[in-house]
FITOR-164106 format. One line per field, with one value per residue (C-alpha): x, y, z. Coordinates in pm, whole numbers, plus 50000, padded with zeros to 5 digits. Layout:
c1 c(X|...)
c2 c(Y|...)
c3 c(Z|...)
This chain:
c1 c(25398|25555|25647|25984|26231|26595|26678|26623|26302|26321|26106|26298|26202|26439|26476|26595|26919|27078|27197|27036|27329|27422|27137|27222|27553|27650|27952|28110|28056|28141|28163|28171|28078|27741|27695|27768|27580|27266|27319|27339|27015|26830|26968|26794|26476|26477|26545|26735|26778|26951|26926|27220|27254|27553|27555|27652|27890|28029|28168|28263|28408|28512|28370|28695|28772|28574|28674|28916|28793|28444|28490|28765|28465|28208|28423|28415|28020|28000|28235|28053|27690|27895|27944|27581|27393|27270|27192|27240|27060|27360|27176|27432|27351|27180|27118|26759|26689|26391|26265|26624|26894|27221|27426|27775|27916|28084|27708|27672|27338|27403|27168|27244|27055|27160|27479|27795|28040|27779|27724|28093|28122|27845|28015|28350|28166|27992|28321|28528|28218|28155|28520|28604|28291|28152|28031|28034|27877|27698|27552|27191|27167|27255|26996|27105|26873|26714|26389|26604|26337|26285|26662|26657|26383|26436|26407|26177|26066|26339|26602|26551|26558|26917|27015|26868|26988|27309|27405|27244|27417|27765|27673|27571|27891|28126|27894|27669|27566|27418|27061|27005|26707|26611|26385|26135|25851|25519|25527|25684|25329|25169|25424|25397|25815|25982|26099|25808|25795|25795|26121|26226|26072|26270|26599|26541|26435|26207|26032|26055|25743|25769|25393|25361|25004|25106|25277|24963|24661|24485|24478|24336|24184|24320|24614|24402|24147|24068|24143|24439|24552|24475|24758|25065|24898|24754|25079|25228|24975|24972|25342|25359|25077|25277|25613|25516|25740|25763|25741|25981|25782|26128|26011|25696|25624|25458|25591|25494|25541|25206|25018|24999|25214|24940|24786|25170|25169|24835|24944|25312|25061|24823|25085|25292|25018|24849|25228|25256|24899|24943|25271|25544|25891|25946|25905|26148|26049|26146|26319|26576|26550|26422|26687|26870|26976|26682|26852|27038|26925|26723|26558|26573|26352|26153|26138|25870|26133|26316|26006|26011|26237|26115|26302|26342|26655|26735|26700|26388|26123|25854|25541|25525|25890|25733|25487|25789|25987|25617|25605|25965|25868|25567|25757|26015|25732|25598|25762|25764|25961|25773|25379|25185|24927|24567|24567|24248|23990|23926|24116|24111|24206|24456|24426|24647|24779|24841|25192|25072|24668|24542|24275|24395|24741|24862|24815|24401|24428|24616|24324|24037|24244|24273|23905|23840|24130|23954|23596|23717|23852|23573|23363|23529|23769|24130|24201|24530|24605|24590|24641|24347|24579|24658|24553|24196|24188|24223|23976|23569|23540|23679|23651|23664|23668|23595|23629|23716|23666|24050|24373|24190|24053|24119|23897|24085|24033|23649|23644|23827|23601|23299|23414|23530|23162|23054|23261|23071|23297|23157|23225|23148|23242|23195|23128|23344|23317|23422|23275|23299|23107|22921|22891|22528|22494|22720|22496|22150|22060|22027|22249|22035|22335|22567|22490|22597|22370|22297|22347|22400|22423|22149|22134|21804|21821|21510|21438|21751|21898|21949|22307|22476|22747|22820|22779|22773|23096|23150|22869|22643|22529|22180|22030|21722|21716|21654|21749|21913|21779|21777|21909|21907|21788|21894|21656|21477|21386|21651|21879|22193|22265|22175|22266|22227|22325|22520|22597|22712|22836|22693|22754|22678|22686|22703|22617|22853|23193|23203|23541|23629|23404|23551|23944|24065|23772|23925|23636|23461|23195|22877|22955|23134|22779|22755|23099|22981|22687|22951|23137|22821|22730|23057|23085|23354|23200|22922|22641|22675|22663|23059|23119|23318|23396|23697|23890|24127|24260|24405|24533|24839|24896|25223|25227|25268|25008|24699|24481|24539|24446|24118|24051|24114|24346|24681|24795|24517|24634|24408|24438|24153|24172|23876|23797|23615|23705|23630|23579|23799|23594|23817|23745|23410|23562|23823|23581|23651|23979|24312|24430|24749|24780|25114|25131|25055|25199|24883|24718|24391|24226|23887|23733|23518|23651|23856|23863|24090|24094|24101|24467|24578|24654|24726|24867|24729|24783|24499|24484|24230)
c2 c(40281|39975|39896|39957|40276|40391|40052|39854|39575|39429|39515|39603|39396|39440|39557|39846|39700|39747|39402|39278|39321|39653|39872|40223|40165|39982|40119|40209|39845|39729|39283|39210|38830|38975|39135|38818|38576|38858|38947|38560|38502|38815|38685|38316|38479|38585|38980|39200|39519|39644|40001|40100|40391|40625|40786|41112|41125|40815|40900|41260|41345|41707|41963|41851|41510|41136|40886|40649|40309|40389|40424|40083|39903|40055|39932|39563|39583|39704|39395|39114|39259|39203|38867|38808|38970|39201|39574|39833|40225|40403|40654|40947|41214|41014|41243|41118|40747|40601|40920|41052|41234|41180|41516|41591|41764|42048|42136|42411|42493|42575|42541|42211|42387|42741|42783|42794|42631|42356|42307|42337|42028|41830|41861|41744|41462|41374|41401|41159|40927|40915|40951|40600|40401|40570|40307|40035|39731|39656|40052|40099|40448|40753|40891|41211|41149|40990|41197|41537|41751|41583|41594|41988|42188|42375|42737|42729|42483|42684|42616|42252|42286|42444|42146|41858|42055|42109|41755|41604|41738|41705|41341|41336|41500|41219|40947|41006|40644|40568|40723|40978|40981|41108|40965|41156|41097|41089|41446|41607|41594|41743|42045|42360|42474|42115|41895|41931|41619|41858|41993|41640|41520|41738|41676|41258|40991|40818|40940|40777|40722|40612|40579|40445|40432|40453|40804|40975|41106|40983|40633|40587|40256|39910|39825|39530|39720|40040|40282|40206|39967|40188|40426|40315|40309|40650|40773|40596|40791|41092|41121|41004|41316|41579|41450|41333|41053|40669|40608|40377|40258|40283|40198|40046|39812|39822|39682|39385|39564|39736|39513|39107|38921|38806|39133|39306|38966|39092|39462|39349|39109|39398|39653|39448|39355|39700|39842|39625|39729|40074|40116|40091|40033|39861|39761|39760|39659|39840|39694|39359|39254|39358|39504|39313|39609|39802|40034|40250|40548|40540|40243|40363|40665|40542|40179|40103|40095|39802|39583|39636|39387|39077|38848|38823|38940|38568|38524|38383|38481|38621|38658|38936|38799|38496|38722|38911|38536|38447|38767|38708|38360|38475|38754|38486|38406|38735|38970|39306|39517|39393|39457|39763|39822|39961|40334|40460|40646|40855|41107|41318|41686|41782|42195|42400|42511|42230|42332|42690|42667|43001|42855|42516|42349|42063|41776|41868|41896|41517|41421|41552|41319|41041|41041|41088|40793|40555|40615|40565|40212|40102|40216|39957|40181|40320|40692|40954|41231|41542|41918|42104|42219|41850|41692|41522|41300|41015|41077|40982|41103|41366|41395|41737|41653|41929|42249|42572|42906|42984|42765|42502|42566|42924|43045|42905|42582|42598|42645|42350|42142|42271|42190|41840|41802|41955|41695|41404|41354|41299|41579|41553|41827|41830|42213|42345|42745|42707|42983|43088|43247|42957|42699|42763|42708|42378|42208|42294|42499|42844|42921|43046|43131|42899|42799|42600|42310|42191|41849|41548|41569|41258|41217|41068|40887|40763|40416|40372|40386|40709|40788|40963|41208|41267|41562|41908|42066|42299|42511|42352|42526|42599|42569|42541|42295|42458|42185|41973|41636|41591|41268|41294|41540|41607|41437|41815|41852|42048|41891|41815|41585|41674|41524|41807|41740|41936|41903|41530|41495|41547|41731|41625|41837|41754|42058|41945|41872|41483|41426|41673|41562|41178|41306|41113|40924|40601|40403|40234|40509|40387|40728|40518|40419|40784|40751|40353|40587|40818|40514|40395|40730|40702|40357|40257|39970|39722|39575|39516|39146|39080|39431|39366|39692|39572|39353|39587|39479|39549|39372|39361|39327|39299|39613|39439|39212|39388|39015|38959|39297|39306|38962|39090|38805|38904|38905|39010|39096|39148|39178|39166|39434|39295|39098|38818|38600|38751|38635|38754|38736|38676|38916|38828|38746|38488|38321|37959|38036|37873|38024|37984|38088|38248|38201|37805|37738|37546|37532|37576|37450|37680|37864|38184|38296|38263|38315|38547|38495|38793|38988|38753|38896|38675|38716|38525|38441|38426|38279|38302)
c3 c(05922|06064|06393|06455|06567|06570|06771|06453|06417|06799|07030|07315|07640|07938|08267|08477|08631|09026|09121|09456|09656|09616|09443|09327|09529|09232|09140|09493|09559|09212|09195|08807|08889|09049|08714|08501|08687|08630|08286|08214|08388|08217|07904|07993|08021|07683|07725|07514|07704|08017|08126|08299|08532|08605|08926|08853|09230|09112|08778|08815|09132|09036|08766|08510|08641|08635|08862|08616|08837|08745|08421|08400|08531|08274|08038|08225|08192|07830|07741|07967|07768|07448|07538|07632|07372|07557|07493|07700|07753|07908|08159|08186|08465|08686|09037|09112|09189|09305|09549|09633|09529|09463|09407|09295|09583|09387|09266|09565|09439|09114|08801|08582|08328|08305|08546|08238|08509|08527|08156|08082|08359|08187|07820|07969|08124|07828|07602|07853|07790|07444|07312|07518|07457|07117|06875|07109|06993|07373|07358|07210|07317|07531|07778|07921|08245|08521|08547|08535|08676|08980|09054|08972|08828|08537|08534|08234|07972|07750|07993|08006|07613|07673|07883|07655|07305|07426|07540|07255|06988|07187|07208|06826|06715|06909|06842|06586|06486|06830|06938|07241|07434|07799|08020|08204|08469|08451|08611|08358|08191|08437|08502|08312|08354|08251|07952|07686|07440|07125|07247|07302|06994|06779|06924|06983|06764|07027|07347|07681|07910|08307|08341|08683|08849|09210|09151|09019|09151|08857|08940|09310|09216|09186|08950|08876|08654|08464|08442|08617|08381|08101|08239|08070|07728|07796|07815|07556|07319|07514|07468|07114|07028|07207|07068|06723|06796|06867|07233|07465|07813|07942|08299|08444|08707|09103|09410|09558|09919|09804|09554|09574|09355|09163|09110|08992|08774|08635|08590|08396|08159|08079|08036|07811|07606|07565|07499|07131|07127|07160|06905|07131|07084|07342|07770|08037|08350|08693|08792|08773|09141|09502|09713|09994|10172|10242|10551|10308|10091|09884|10050|10400|10327|10047|10160|09893|09631|09749|09624|09264|09143|08899|09140|09530|09671|09686|09338|09329|09028|09090|08953|08785|08637|08527|08335|08162|08087|07914|07735|07591|07467|07268|07104|06972|06729|06658|06385|06513|06317|05993|06060|06050|06308|06209|06215|06463|06340|06630|06804|07067|07044|07324|07422|07196|07495|07706|07863|07959|07954|08118|08306|08423|08507|08303|08544|08516|08097|08145|08391|08163|07879|08048|08103|07765|07727|07909|07788|07460|07531|07760|07454|07181|07020|06964|06981|06883|07063|06838|06876|06696|06387|06317|05986|06031|05725|05916|06129|06182|06471|06661|07053|07220|07609|07856|07618|07793|07696|07661|07610|07415|07071|06868|06643|06359|06515|06559|06188|06100|06325|06115|05791|05940|06035|05705|05544|05720|05993|06354|06655|06997|07233|07639|07734|07981|07917|07538|07339|06998|06692|06550|06820|06840|06455|06457|06713|06630|06951|07081|07382|07721|07921|08173|08566|08848|08891|09273|09353|09158|08760|08632|08242|08135|07814|07614|07642|07842|08216|08427|08427|08735|08589|08986|09186|09050|09007|08711|08528|08288|07937|07947|07585|07391|07075|06733|06487|06748|06856|07233|07286|07687|07930|08311|08559|08584|08286|08087|07750|07846|07567|07157|06817|06548|06132|05953|05573|05554|05919|06266|06575|06963|07273|07601|07837|08119|08129|08200|08168|08398|08671|08639|08626|08913|09057|08959|08882|08599|08531|08264|08086|07837|07709|07535|07398|07260|07116|06936|06795|06614|06472|06315|06205|06396|06562|06486|06696|07077|06999|07097|07292|07584|07763|07917|07635|07405|07088|06773|06392|06292|05908|05703|05481|05167|05186|05069|05032|05412|05504|05305|05453|05815|05879|06012|06371|06617|06968|07292|07676|07902|08154|08326|08620|08451|08133|07823|07455|07206|06857|06559|06230|06061|05757|05880|06084|05983|05880|06029|06377|06548|06916|06965|07306|07337|07008|06937|06582|06724|06334|06267|06549|06537|06897|07200|07523|07740|08154|08343|08304|08025|07695|07348|06985|06709|06378|06143|05770|05570)
């Protein structure tokens, strides 16, 4: 699969837009000169996309009437965007913004999702909007709403589907050539009764992610190191797995009222390069500018939201803005729409009942999956997220983190995993209550029972350092090895990590739910050494000389260039998530080949390695 989408062969790189002077009051205080100035500035940075918000109360003052002045001003904005070569994502029902709601005065508490009169009013608005501006050359996509479940929680996921389905189909009837998408917050991945990625994936060609480490309990640590810097990439991957669609990083950023400028710039660089590495179709910064008026809603009540801009309110470019400009310059010489990424050879199995799990909430599942993703990345390999009924053919390693008794694997799923191992695959499972016929035989152990340990769980490896898994918070599985080889024991003696050969493959059992214990701890945990061991067993990594835990890289190829792929040439994309410089090794078979650094434009001649500073990313074109 090449790295393109319904938006064509161009990586969407842009901003979410509010003018510095008016902020959310943009349409009430419309200033065309400010818009023209801002659009010219955005285009001069090399950006190609702006996301624009139609504040619902400003555009539809009554159920059956639109604000003609606001529509006229929107037409003027579209004209200015087309003239300067910017594409616009138009977000329709903007009732929530920066932590506050801007409700239409006539809603009177009615549900926008199920109330017939509310649905009729929204269909009326969609018809007015798309009827006037369908096919406009400046419009890249219609975006149904901004984080709509923060504005009003749906009564159920079915109600959310009904709303999205109705408005999407109406837009597609009126304007069939313009894609329809929907921006959802990271919290939508951690709630039960809200928009489901699978439902949106069935409606929309691209899914949208808003992954803010600042707004999740899963990232309590600093923004200049893992796991916080992995969070945007994790959300991209998880959303793609849940919804089976490409993903647009529709919002990302941090406020310099919390982060220092250099920390913010480092977060931007890490996120932008990670978006390429993880297959995003674009990345839009939140947001264009700091706000000059922080004494008005929403900034009066959510003051840190006034500091997310790429520029200060006086127009001076911040360090995060400089990072965006540098990335835009880099993309000018990168053939985004023509290259294909290496497919991961490992996958993390998601619970089949992710949103309806009978034992844990989606947020807890998300935390466990994020812990597994972070351990895999620190161990030096990439992963997909798949459900247990997926095609396992592309994978050498399957990871089942914190497998629970209910909601994680069905009996039929377990049979598929057994067959995967017998056919030559490597399976890892950490125990969180799973009880299924054949589990003991697959792992070569005898089940004794389960118990809650007291104190700290310490894993002791033969010939290796002790590894603390933290205080015992969950039950452990008590086992006796039968055919399994014990790789590690608890400090008190019981086996905790085992390997069993089964058919042509191998199965690894960890008797404690490591990933559940790590969720939300926000630290670089040394348990990634276990995942590194799994990666070696599955043949995903070779040797330890070049391994640097905080370095993430991928290789991209022209699909038709089989010789280039075989020679391990093409484009190498890497980002250093760590706090110290990292050495990036070039692929073994092209050591001594010709290397061009796309960041500097410099032809490096014949090198076997390059160096990335902390928080830096790079792209190198490698020719044998």
